[in-house]
Each structure stands twice: as structure tokens, then as C-alpha cells.
C-alpha positions as semicolon CSV with decimal commas, in nm:
position;residue;x (nm);y (nm);z (nm)
1;X;-2,672;-0,452;-5,561
2;X;-2,815;-0,631;-5,260
3;X;-2,498;-0,842;-5,219
4;X;-2,292;-0,522;-5,229
5;X;-2,497;-0,362;-4,944
6;X;-2,465;-0,677;-4,730
7;X;-2,090;-0,686;-4,800
8;X;-2,049;-0,320;-4,698
9;X;-2,250;-0,371;-4,378
10;X;-2,043;-0,680;-4,293
11;X;-1,716;-0,494;-4,349
12;X;-1,834;-0,200;-4,135
13;X;-1,934;-0,437;-3,856
14;X;-1,591;-0,603;-3,867
15;X;-1,414;-0,265;-3,853
16;X;-1,620;-0,156;-3,551
17;X;-1,557;-0,482;-3,365
18;X;-1,187;-0,491;-3,454
19;X;-1,129;-0,133;-3,344
20;X;-1,259;-0,211;-2,997
21;X;-1,526;0,055;-3,023
22;X;-1,765;-0,053;-2,751
23;X;-1,989;0,117;-2,504
24;X;-1,817;-0,045;-2,203
25;X;-1,709;0,212;-1,945
26;X;-1,357;0,174;-1,809
27;X;-1,300;0,142;-1,435
28;X;-1,178;0,440;-1,236
29;X;-0,900;0,453;-0,978
30;X;-0,890;0,636;-0,647
31;X;-0,533;0,713;-0,538
32;X;-0,486;0,969;-0,262
33;X;-0,336;0,998;0,087
34;X;-0,190;0,648;0,075
35;X;-0,521;0,482;-0,022
36;X;-0,565;0,310;-0,360
37;X;-0,855;0,115;-0,513
38;X;-1,047;0,063;-0,836
39;X;-1,419;0,126;-0,871
40;X;-1,677;0,112;-1,152
41;X;-1,635;0,372;-1,426
42;X;-2,002;0,469;-1,410
43;X;-1,966;0,562;-1,041
44;X;-1,847;0,898;-0,910
45;X;-1,649;1,016;-0,612
46;X;-1,873;1,203;-0,370
47;X;-1,780;1,544;-0,236
48;X;-1,724;1,597;0,135
49;X;-2,064;1,773;0,146
50;X;-2,232;1,453;0,028
51;X;-2,084;1,225;0,294
52;X;-2,083;1,235;0,671
53;X;-1,725;1,327;0,756
54;X;-1,731;1,162;1,098
55;X;-1,913;0,870;1,245
56;X;-1,820;0,826;1,609
57;X;-1,441;0,827;1,611
58;X;-1,414;0,718;1,246
59;X;-1,335;0,972;0,977
60;X;-1,452;0,935;0,619
61;X;-1,173;0,909;0,365
62;X;-1,378;0,881;0,047
63;X;-1,711;0,756;-0,086
64;X;-1,794;0,645;-0,439
65;X;-2,146;0,585;-0,565
66;X;-2,360;0,517;-0,868
67;X;-2,571;0,801;-1,013
68;X;-2,876;0,706;-0,808
69;X;-2,685;0,728;-0,480
70;X;-2,847;0,398;-0,380
71;X;-2,534;0,186;-0,429
72;X;-2,186;0,278;-0,320
73;X;-1,882;0,227;-0,104
74;X;-1,766;0,441;0,190
75;X;-1,409;0,417;0,319
76;X;-1,343;0,527;0,679
77;X;-1,059;0,490;0,928
78;X;-1,003;0,542;1,297
79;X;-0,682;0,539;1,502
80;X;-0,622;0,215;1,691
81;X;-0,297;0,176;1,872
82;X;-0,403;-0,069;2,141
83;X;-0,750;-0,204;2,056
84;X;-0,772;-0,529;1,867
85;X;-0,965;-0,587;1,548
86;X;-1,191;-0,825;1,741
87;X;-1,282;-0,547;1,986
88;X;-1,373;-0,315;1,699
89;X;-1,577;-0,586;1,527
90;X;-1,773;-0,648;1,849
91;X;-1,833;-0,275;1,902
92;X;-1,957;-0,238;1,545
93;X;-2,187;-0,539;1,572
94;X;-2,343;-0,390;1,885
95;X;-2,382;-0,054;1,709
96;X;-2,539;-0,217;1,401
97;X;-2,795;-0,394;1,618
98;X;-2,863;-0,080;1,823
99;X;-2,942;0,113;1,502
100;X;-3,209;-0,144;1,417
101;X;-3,029;-0,354;1,157
102;X;-3,026;-0,733;1,151
103;X;-2,691;-0,909;1,113
104;X;-2,730;-1,169;0,839
105;X;-2,383;-1,325;0,837
106;X;-2,018;-1,281;0,924
107;X;-1,699;-1,412;0,770
108;X;-1,330;-1,339;0,730
109;X;-1,139;-1,242;0,419
110;X;-0,810;-1,078;0,327
111;X;-0,771;-0,712;0,228
112;X;-0,433;-0,567;0,136
113;X;-0,262;-0,878;0,269
114;X;-0,415;-0,866;0,617
115;X;-0,702;-1,052;0,781
116;X;-1,033;-0,867;0,760
117;X;-1,371;-0,932;0,917
118;X;-1,695;-0,886;0,720
119;X;-2,040;-0,824;0,864
120;X;-2,340;-0,844;0,630
121;X;-2,651;-0,673;0,763
122;X;-2,983;-0,533;0,646
123;X;-3,278;-0,327;0,758
124;X;-3,397;0,030;0,749
125;X;-3,212;0,169;1,049
126;X;-3,280;0,531;1,138
127;X;-3,301;0,636;0,770
128;X;-3,626;0,447;0,713
129;X;-3,496;0,318;0,376
130;X;-3,438;-0,054;0,330
131;X;-3,072;-0,129;0,272
132;X;-2,835;-0,423;0,266
133;X;-2,474;-0,359;0,361
134;X;-2,137;-0,525;0,402
135;X;-1,889;-0,375;0,647
136;X;-1,534;-0,500;0,604
137;X;-1,294;-0,407;0,885
138;X;-0,919;-0,457;0,900
139;X;-0,627;-0,317;1,095
140;X;-0,315;-0,177;0,932
141;X;-0,057;0,081;1,042
142;X;-0,231;0,136;1,379
143;X;-0,560;0,224;1,214
144;X;-0,883;0,033;1,169
145;X;-1,022;0,068;0,816
146;X;-1,390;0,033;0,741
147;X;-1,498;-0,043;0,384
148;X;-1,878;-0,024;0,379
149;X;-2,080;-0,132;0,076
150;X;-2,442;-0,015;0,066
151;X;-2,718;-0,117;-0,175
152;X;-3,090;-0,165;-0,194
153;X;-3,167;-0,528;-0,102
154;X;-3,296;-0,614;-0,451
155;X;-2,973;-0,484;-0,612
156;X;-2,729;-0,632;-0,362
157;X;-2,640;-0,953;-0,547
158;X;-2,598;-0,785;-0,886
159;X;-2,376;-0,513;-0,734
160;X;-2,157;-0,754;-0,536
161;X;-1,900;-0,773;-0,821
162;X;-1,849;-0,396;-0,792
163;X;-1,780;-0,426;-0,420
164;X;-1,544;-0,716;-0,482
165;X;-1,353;-0,498;-0,730
166;X;-1,297;-0,237;-0,460
167;X;-1,190;-0,498;-0,201
168;X;-0,953;-0,689;-0,427
169;X;-0,776;-0,373;-0,544
170;X;-0,774;-0,191;-0,208
171;X;-0,426;-0,092;-0,088
172;X;-0,306;0,111;0,211
173;X;0,052;0,240;0,215
């Protein structure tokens, strides 16, 4: 009898594994107004009431966040017919410092086939909550796009793969 129970349990386990029945959550896709990207399936798109619709001359396009609201990505754009990406990067660095954040590092990458500049910074800024962020800026179709990843400092490294998913899949038409 005991061998029969073990055999039944083994067969059930094989059926569950073979059927692909797992608890893994599939990624979601944002695709609206010429903007496309993938983001973690456990995250949600925030309503316009939950995000600041304007920041200076930049307008929010969309924000996605985990349930806690502590980790997420905000996508913004601003018109830029004559200003260079370098000018915008320098303006944003000055603004980041003015708000009380410390710039930790800078580098370049590619987003949607164009050169992008990344600024990694941390601090509590005016909110009073410690945060670590990456702002990725690039210019396409006479607009500057801002992709801003925000996380608590202790979660930053473990959430980096989620941000990379957004960046690698990000497309502007």
C-alpha cells in the first residue's frame, strides 16, 4: 500500500510539473500612445491621480509600481526641438543636487536604439523618505524621454532586473 501512495504522489508531481502549473506571474506590457515596454506582472499601472502629471516642463506618460508603492518606474517626456541631450542631462543633475540628492554615478547606455544617459542618485530629497533612483534620459523624435526607477536603498539591487526589463523592452514610435 505504501508503494502505491508514493507512486501516486510521484505521478501527480510529474503531471503538475509537466503541465507548467507554476506560481510564476507573467510580465505585463504597456502599449499606448506610441510607447511600448514590458514590466513585472506583479506591478500595476498607476492612475493619473496617483502620479504627478507634470514636473517642470515634463509630462508624465505612465507609472508602474509594485503593491507597496516603494518600487516603480515613471516615464515622462518633454518637447526638445533645439536643446541637446547633454543640456538636459546637466539641467537634471543640477536639479537633483538642488533637491538634496547625492549623485552616485553616471554612465551611458542605449534605449530604443539611441544613446541614453543614466544618473544614479540617492537621498531623501524633499519627501523625507530615503530612496535610490536611476534616471535614464534619451532624445527621440524631438522629445526628451525620462525613465525614472525608484526604490528603497535596501531593495535597489534586487529590483534592478525589473528596471532592466523596462529599459531593454522600451520602444518609442
